[in-house]
N, C-alpha and C positions, 0 to 999 in steps of 0.2 A: 730767227726769221722775222720776228715781230718788229724789231728796230729797223730792219731793212725795208719792210713793207711800209712802215710809218714814214720813213725817210722818203721813199718814192712818192707816197701820197702828198707829203708836204712839198717836196721839190717840184714834182711834175704838176701838182695842183696849182702852185703859184704860177708856174709857167703855162698853165692852161687857161688862166683867166681870160686872156684875149680870145681864146678859141670859143669858150662857152658863155662868157659874160662880158663881151666887149663894151656894151652900153654901160654896165655897172662900173667897169674899169674907167671909162671916160668920166663918169660922175665923180668917182673917188679921186681921180687926178685933179679935177676942178676943185673939189671940196678940200683936199689935203694939200694940194700944191705938188709940183713935180718932185721937189727935193724930198718931202716927207714920204710920198708914194714910193720913190726909188729906195729910200732908206728901209721902209717896211719890207718891200719886195726883196731887197738884198739880205736883210736879216733872216727872213723866212727861208730864202734860198740856201743860205749858208747853213742854217739849222738842219734843213732837209738833207743837204749834201753830207753834212757831218753824220747824220743818222744812217745814211746809205753806207758810208765808209765803215762806221762802227758795226752795222749789221752784216756787211760783207766779211769783216774780220771775224765776227762770231760764227758766221756760217762756214767759214773755212776751217774752223776748229773741228767741226763734225760734218763734213760734206756729204750731201746726198747725191749720188751719181745716178742720173736718169739713163744715160747712154755713154758709150765710149766713142768719142769723135775720132775718125780716122786721122792718122798723122798728116796726111795730105791737106786736111782742112786748115792746119796751121799756116801753110803756104798760101792757100786761097784767102784766108783771113788777112794775112800780111799784105797781099796784093790789094785786096779791097780796102784795107786801112790806108794804103798809099792814096787810093782814089779819094777816100774820105778826107784825108788831110789836105789834099789839093783843093777839094771843094770847100773845106773850112777856110783855107787861105783866100780863096776866091771871094768869100763873103766880106772880106776886109780890105783886100787890095783894090784900089780904085781903078775904074775903067778897064775891066778885063772881060773878055768874050765869054768866059764861063758864067759869070753873073748875068751878063746881058742875055745869054741864052737860057739859063736855068732859073733865073729870077731869085730864088731863095736857096743858094748853095749851102748855107749852114744847116738848114733843115734836111737837105739831101745828104749832107755829110753825116748827120746823126743817124739817119736811116741806114746808110751804107755801113757805118761803124757798128751799129747794133746788129745788123744782119750778119756781118763778118764774124762778130763774136759769138753769135748764136750757132754758127756753123762749127766753130772751133772748140766749144765747151759744152759738155753734157751734164754739168752740175745744176742742181735745182736752183740755187741762189743766182747763178749766172743767167739761167733761163728767165727767171723772174725779172732781173734787172734789165737785161738786154731786150727782152720781150716788151717790157713796159716802155723803155725808151723808143723802141721801134714803133709801137702803137702811138705814143705821144707825138713823135716826129711826123708820122703819117697824118694824124689829125691836124697838127699845126700847119703842115704844108698845104693841106686841102683848104683850111681856113684862110691862110695867107693868100693863096691864089684867088680865092673867092673875093677877099677884100681888094686885091689888085684889080680884078675885073670890074667890081662895083665902082672903084675910084678912077678907073681908066689909067692906072699907073703905067708909066713908060720907063724902062730901064735904059740908061745911056749905053750907047754902042761901046764895045770893047776895043782896046788897042792891042797891037802885037806886044808892046812893051808891058802893059798891064797883065796880059795873059801869061806871058813868059815869067814875069815876077811871081804871079800866083802859083804857077807850077813849081818854080824853084823854091819858094818859101814852103810850100806843102811838102815837097820832096825832102828838104833839109829837116823839117819838123818830123817827118816820118822816120828818117834815118836816126835822128836823135832818140826818138821814142823806141824804135825797134831794136836798136843795138845798145841802148844804155838806160834811158829813163823808165821804160816799161818794167824792166827787172827791178830797178831801184825803188820806184814808187808803188808798183802793183805787186811785185814779188813773183811775176810770171815771166819766163823767158820766151819770147815769141818764136825763136828758132831753136829751142833746145829743151 
């Protein structure tokens, strides 16, 4: 569990700089330059993510079960994961109504994804990981909305085409994950 927690601290810590130290981040960006800042940020993110993966692998060897999630929660989690992937797609597909309305769909996607996985798994390591991501995404979303209000940020109106594309991309990504990649990459079959 040590590597898992260390990985979460590094990965989410790097991703929390803008939440808790936006002024320091701005100074570092100016001092180091955008390329160097992004390089350091990326290296630390990859190291943290690697530690999370390693820590999860170790935790699976001797799992601590906190509760047994009802089988129905897998289906609830699958449906919520579809919503999460549509939100994630909406963060990147230009001019869609989801982003226009929700403003920060990637952070909302992380919240929905983490909540869905908390419902479906009662193991300690899963609870730590998904609980940490849910807490981080909530704090990041609050901070982002606060920055938007302070800057008077306006999001462009969405179009039917952009919205449809976001939903299709999210649904296709969900199908690929649910029926193939989740088992291959994570080792857990969402429907079985």
